[in-house]
C-alpha positions in Angstrom: 22.3 -2.3 -3.8 19.5 0.1 -2.8 16.6 -1.2 -0.7 13.3 -1.7 -2.5 10.8 0.9 -1.5 7.6 -0.3 0.1 4.5 0.0 -2.2 0.8 0.1 -1.7 -2.2 -0.4 -3.9 -4.3 2.7 -4.9 -7.3 3.1 -7.2 -7.2 5.7 -10.0 -10.1 8.2 -10.1 -8.9 9.6 -13.4 -7.0 8.2 -16.4 -3.3 8.1 -15.9 -0.1 6.8 -17.6 1.8 4.5 -15.2 4.9 2.5 -16.0 4.5 3.4 -19.6 0.9 2.2 -20.0 -2.3 4.1 -20.2 -4.6 3.2 -17.2 -8.3 3.9 -17.0 -10.1 5.3 -13.9 -10.9 2.5 -11.5 -7.6 0.7 -12.2 -5.6 -0.5 -9.2 -1.9 0.2 -9.4 1.1 -0.3 -7.0 2.9 3.0 -6.0 5.4 4.2 -3.5 4.6 6.8 -0.9 6.1 9.7 -3.0 4.1 8.5 -6.1 1.0 8.3 -4.0 1.5 11.9 -2.8 2.1 13.1 -6.4 -1.1 11.4 -7.7 -3.1 12.7 -4.8 -1.9 16.3 -5.4 -3.1 16.0 -9.0 -6.5 14.6 -8.2 -5.7 11.2 -9.8 -6.6 9.3 -6.6 -8.9 10.2 -3.8 -7.6 11.0 -0.2 -8.6 7.5 1.0 -7.4 5.6 -2.0 -6.6 2.1 -1.4 -7.7 -1.2 -2.9 -11.2 -0.7 -4.3 -11.1 3.0 -3.5 -12.5 2.3 0.0 -14.4 5.2 1.5 -15.5 4.9 5.2 -19.1 5.6 5.8 -20.2 8.8 7.5 -21.4 8.9 11.1 -24.9 10.1 11.8 -23.4 13.3 13.1 -21.6 13.9 9.8 -24.8 13.1 7.9 -26.7 15.8 9.9 -29.1 13.3 11.5 -30.8 14.7 14.5 -31.1 12.6 17.7 
């Protein structure tokens, strides 16, 4: 019996058909690492996709703020 692959939750940024069902942008789905890479390469999830589509905030340097 093959070992079950580890999965993680990602948030779709575009509509996508997953497990035979149409899923809307904003839907969270469980995927394996290869599935995540495939979705990322096609722009279906963002680079930091995870539950809720978390995006870390920019630092003041990244924002261009002057000290």
